[in-house]
N, C-alpha and C positions, 0 to 999 in steps of 0.2 A: 699942134701936134697931129700927126696922122692917126686915123682910127684903125690902121693896120689892115685895110682891105676887107673889112667885115669880121676879122678875127677878134675874139673877145679876150682881152687880157685882164689879169688881176694881180694884185700885189700881196705878198705874204710877208709878215714880219714876226720873227721869233725874238721876243724881248726877255733877256735873262739878266741876272744880277751883275754879270761881268762883261757880257758881250751881246751885241745885237746883230742878227742876220736878217737881211731883207732881200727879196727877189721879186722880179716881174716874171710872171708865168703866162704861157699861152693856154689855149683851151684844152690841151692834152696834158697839162701839168708839167710841161718842160720849161726849164729856166731859160729866159731870154737875156736877162741881165741880173746881176746880183752884187751885193756889197756886204761888208762886215766891218764893224767898228766896236770899240770899247764903250760900254754903257756909261761910265763916269757917274755912277749913282750918287757919289758924294757932292756933285754939283746941283743936286736937287731935281724936283719933278719938272719944273719949267724947262730946264735944259734938256731933259729927256724928251719931252714933247716937241721941243724945237728941232732936235736931231731927227726925230721920227718924221716930222713934216719935211725936213730937208731930204731924207732918204726917199720918201715917196716922190718928191719932185725930181730928184737925181735919176732914179730908175726910169722914169718916163722920158726924161730928156735924153738920156744916153741911148735908149732904144728907139726914140722917135715915135712913140705910140702913146695912146691914152689908156689908162686902166679903167675898168668898169666898177671895181670895188677894191677895198683894202681890208685885209684880215690881220689881226694882231693877236698872237698867242703870248700871254703874260705868265711868268713864273709866280703865280699868286692865286688868290681866290677872287673870282669874278662873277658878279650876278647876271641875271638875264638881260639887264639893260646896258651891259658893258661897263659897269662901274667896278673898279678894282677896290675891293673891300680891304684887302691886306696883301702884302707881298714881302716876305722876309728879307729879301736883299735889294729891295727897291724903295724909294721914298714916296710910296703911294699908300694912302689910307683914305678910303671912301672917295677915291678920285674918279670923276666922270670922264674917263679917258676916251671912251667911244664917242660920246657927245662932243667933246672938244676937238678930236681929230676930224670928225665928220663936218663940223662947222668951218674948220680951217681949210679942208681939202675940197669941200663941195662934192665929195664922193660918198657912196654908201660905205660905212665902216662897221666892221664887226670885231669886237674885242672879246676874247674868251681865254680860258685857261690854256697854257702852253701844251700840256699833255693831251687835252681834248683836241686841240688843233692837230697835233701829231697823229693822234688816233684817226682823225678824219683823213689825213694824208695817206696813211697806210691802207685805209679802207678803200679809198677812191683810186689811188695810183700806185700803191705798194703791194706788199705781200698778201693783203686781204682783198684785193680787187675782185669784185664779183661775189663776195661772200656776205650773206645777210645776217649771220649770227657769229660774232667774233668778240674776243677780248684782246685788247692791246695792253701790254704791261711794260713800262719803261723803267729800267733800273739804272739810275745814274747816281748823282750825289744823293738824291732822294728817290723815292719810288712812287710812281703815279700810273694812271691807266685810263682806259676808256672802254665802254661797252657798247656794242652795236647789237640790238636785238630786233629780229623781224624787219631788218632794213632801216631801223631808226637808231640814231645815236642817243643814248640815254642821258638826260640832263638832270633829272631829279627835281624836287620841289623848288629849290633855290639855286639851281644851276651848279650844284656841288657834287653831282654823281661822278663816280670814277676814282675816288680817293682810295684806290686799292692798297696802296702802301700803308694805310692807317687802319687796316683790318687787324684786330688783335690776334697775334700768333701765340704768345705766351702770357697767360694771366699774371699780372704783377711782375712782368719781365723787365728787360732793359728799358731805361728811360728813353722815350722818343723825343724828337724836337717839337712835337705837338704836345698837348696836355696829357696824353695817354702814356701807358707803359706797355711794352711787349708787342709793339706794332711790327709788321713785316719790315718796314723801313728801318727799324731799330736794330735789325739783324742783317739785312741784305743791302741796304743803301750804302753808297760809297763812303759817306762819313762814318757809318756804323762799322764797316769793314776796317776802316782806319783805326777806329777806337779799339776794336777787338784785337787787331794786329798789334797795336801798341801795348795792350795789356798782356798779350801772349809773350812779347819780347821781354817785358819787365819780369814776367813770371819765369821765363826760361832764357836768360841772356845768351847762353851758349847756342841754343837752337836758333835764336833770333839774330845771331851775329850777321848773317847775310843781309837781312832786311835793314838792319841798322847801318850797315856799310853802304847800301844803295841810297838810303835816305839822308845819311849824315848824322842824324840824331833820332832817338826814339820818337820824340814829339813830332818829327817831320815825316814819319811813316804815313803813307796814304794808300788808297786802294790801288793806285798805279804802281806803287812800290811792291805791293803784294803780287800784282799781275806780273811784273818783271821777274820777281824772284820765283814765282810759280813756273814761268816759261824757262827759267834756268835750272829747274829741277829741285828747288829748295824744299826740304821736307816740311818745315813749319808752314811755309806758304801753301803747300799742297793741302795740309790739314785745314787751314783757314778757308781755302777755296771750296774744299769738299763740304765743310760745315755750312758755309754760306749757301751753296747750291741746295743743300738739304733743307735749310730754313726756307729758302725761296720756294722749293718744291712743295713743302708742307702748306704754305700759303696758297700756292697754285691749285692744289688738290681741292681746297675749300671753294676757290673761285670757279673751278670747273664744275663742281657739284652744284653750285648756286646758279650759274648762268647757262650751263649746258651749251657752250659755244661749239661751232663746227671747227673753229680755228682759234688757237691761242698764239699771239705774236709777241715775241720777246725782243726788246730793243733797249737802247740807252747805252751810255758810256761803259758801265760795268759789264754789260753783255758783250759789247764790242771788244773790250779788253780781255774778257774771260769767257769767250763763247764755248769753252769746254764745259761750262755749267749746263748748257742746254740739254745734252744727252742725259745728265744726272737728273735734271728736272723731269724730263720725259719718262725716264725709267721709273722714277718714284710715282709719278702721276698714274702711269699704267698699272702699277701695283696697288695703289691705295685709293684711287677715285672710284666712284660707283660705276659698275659695269656698263649700264645703259648710257652714261655720260661719255664713255670712251668710244662708242661705236663709230662715230664719224669725226672724231677729234683729230686735228693735225696740230702739232706744236712746231712753229717755225720761227726763224730769225727775221727781224724787221727788214724790209726791202729797201727803204729809202735812206737808211743811215742817218747822218746828221742833218739831212735836208727835209726830214719828215715834218718838222715844225713849220717851215716857210711854205712848203707845198700844201700842207693841210690848212694853214691859216688862209692862204689865197683861195683854195677851193671852197672852204667853208664859207668865206665871205661872199663869194660869187653865188653859191647856191642859196644862202640865206637872203641875199638881196633880191633873189628871184622868188622868194617865198617857199623854197624847197628845203626840206630838212633831211 
């Protein structure tokens, strides 16, 4: 394969429980080729690894160039050596994914948490480009994030920094999917919005008629159902969205006070579907955060959309392979 006339390419992979997105990027973070396929987690870890290797080969072959590094963002907990300790929707437990992919591809491979990869993408090529102190918060099915302080991505003692969704919002509050109660995710995550909406419809069947009609049954109501009903002007959906935004804002106030970022970037599927929440979050933060923390703060929507994961994984791998953090 060609080396691309001196251009340095890298591959980014966003490995989720239901889908995999992979892309070959140039040195400016632009997609040269990409692909997407179903994860098929039920077929086991070996099949996933095989498919990842196939994706790496396919991307290079289609573009006719060689990559200098491969980055993989995994929806799970990953330590400093790229070992996937656990992943709720993937058949990985203490899996040395980084080591295995590197040995098979012969390339430098970096495996990290998917949200950390997306944070790196927004920092280097998205809404946070050129900002050295920022927090990225992705609100999707779950809630995750990343923190850049003084031009360095925070990783923590065991590479677990950035679990912003598991900051306690309400003591002894709603049960989270982690061992804790009252986490931000338990109020603002997509699964939690669905739970709260289902409860609201059961409590007020008349008010919830529109949501039930959209979903088919109460048990099938999701965050997307709430988003659709909200856009159609449904009163109950409006209440749910407003409450969700205020829960999220309360968590953001603490994050702003703790990290004093110049920029807070909000992204993820829930934000994409309900970006009306951003002004509510911004208004609450301006009213309730410490005054000095607000002086240079900007609250913005993520710039890379659904591509943040692959862009960030590729950029992260390339910089780490060079020894740059």
